[in-house]
N, C-alpha and C positions, 0 to 999 in steps of 0.2 A: 504494500500500500504506500504509494508515493505521496509525500506531503501530508501524512496523517495528522501532524500537529495542527494543520490549518483546517482539516475536515472535522476534527473533534471540537465542537463548541459546547458551552455549558448546557445547552438544551438539546443537543443532538442525540445523546444517549449512545453514540457510536462506540465509545470505549467500553462501556458496559456490555454492549451487544457482542463486541469482539471477545471480551472476557467470557461471556456465557457460551457462545458458539465454539470457541476454541476448547474450552474445558469439557463441554458436553458432546461435541461431534468431531471437530477437526483434528484435535491432537491424536486421536486414535487412527486416523486415516493417513497411511504412508504416502499417499499421492498429494496431500495438501501440505504446502510449506507457506508459512506466513512470513513475509519479508516486509519489515516496516522501515521506511526511510523518510527523510524530510530535512529541510534546511534549519529547523530549530532543534539542534542537538540537545540543548538543555531540557527541552520538553520531553524528548524521547528518553533521556536518562531518568528524569523525574517520574514520568508516567508509565514507562514500559520497563526499563532496566531495573529501577529501584521500586517497582510496584509492590505494594504491601497487600494487595487483594488477590484476585483469582489469576492474575498474570504473573504472580510472584515466581521467580526461578524458572521462567519459561524461555529465557534467552539461550539459544544454542551457540550462536556465534555473533561477534560484533565486528563489523567492517567499518573502518574509518577511511573515508574518501577525502583526499586533500586536493586542493586546486593545483593546476599545473604550475611549476616554476616557470620563470621567463623563458628559459631555453626549451623547455618542454612545450610551452605555448607556441613558440616559433616553429618547432618541429611539427606540431599538430596542424598549424596553418599551412605549412609547406606541403605536408602530406595530403591536405585538402585541396591542393592546387592553387592556394593563395600565394601570390608572389609579391612580397613587400620588403622594403629595406629595413634595417635594424631600428631606425627611428620610428617608422610606422608601426612595427611590431610592438615597440615599447609604448607608443601612444595607445594602442589597443589594450595592452596589458594594464596600463594605468586606469583605463576606463572600465574594462570588463574583468580584470583580474585574470586568474588562470582557470576560470569556470568554462569547461568544455561546451556546455550548452550555449553560452553567450558567444564563444569563439566560433561555434558552428553556424552562427547567424551571418558571419562575414561572407560576402559574395565575391566571387572571382571577378577581377577587373576593376574593383572599386579600391580607392585609396582608403587609408585609415580614417581620414576626416569624413569622406563620403559615407563610409560604413557607420561611423558613430552618429552622424547626422541622420541617416535613414532609420537606424535602429532606435535611437533615443528621442528624436525630435520630430519626425514626420508622422502625420496622421496614419495610424495603422502600424506604426513601428512596434516591434515586440516589447520594448521597454518604455514606451511613451508614458504610461501611467505607473511605472515602477515606484517613483518617489511617493506618489499619493498612497499606493497600496502599502508600502513599507512604513510610511509615516503613520497611517491609520492603524497599522498592526502594532506599533510600538507604544502608542499613547491611548489611554482610555477615552480622554476627551480631546481628540486631535484638533478640533476646530479652535479650542482655547489655547492649545499649545502652539498652533500655527501663528496666532496673532500675538503670542507672548503676553497674553492677557492685557494688551494695551500699553505695555511698558516700553516697547521699542522694537527695533528690527535690525537684522544684520544681513547684508548682501555680500556675497563673495563672488567675484568674477575672475575668470581666466581669459587672457588674451593670448592666443597662439599666433605669432607673427610669421610672415613668410621666411624670415631669417632664422627660424626655429628657436627664437627667444620667447619664453613664456612669461607674461607679466601677471602677477597676482595682485588683485585690488580688493581691499576689504572696506566696506562702507558701513558705518554704524549710525543708527538714528535712535534717539531716546527722547521721550517727551519731557523728562526732567533734565536739568543741566547736570553735567558731570565733569569731573576734572581728572586728569592723570596725575596722581601724586608721586613724589620721588620714590616711595616704597614700591609702588606699582612698576615704575621704570626699572628698579633693581631686580624685580622678579622676572621681567621680560628679557633682561640681558644676560 
């Protein structure tokens, strides 16, 4: 069951159903193997591996899947017929990490910038709503967290120039005046 942590909601009863059917029917059938995976490893550890109920001690094997390292990501892209220079591979790696699913979205003949633009910013792009989904999954009251409850906002921008220089710009806005004190400057340096 892929992404089980996102399927099990407080009202779904799915975990209790898996517990019931596994212990009542499936565990006795050699043709059934239950494989649980998902991106929330802490949930799997808490709710499956360290389960105190009917799923207690039911783990046969744990597989930890790590993202590709940079050189492995480059090999993956090359084996997929994607021909990019080292800088473009690094750009993709900084955006998508070593996640094979994301790297598999890269199309032949596109530059790194074109791929990132299409996947992350174009209508219908695989990751166009990723920030919203992730943000909403992390905060119980996401709308209040987004507005910072009226206290202010921060905008971070990256400018990638033609000469391969990247400029990072951080803009802060706050409704109340604030100052940078010498103690704050010492912490920053």
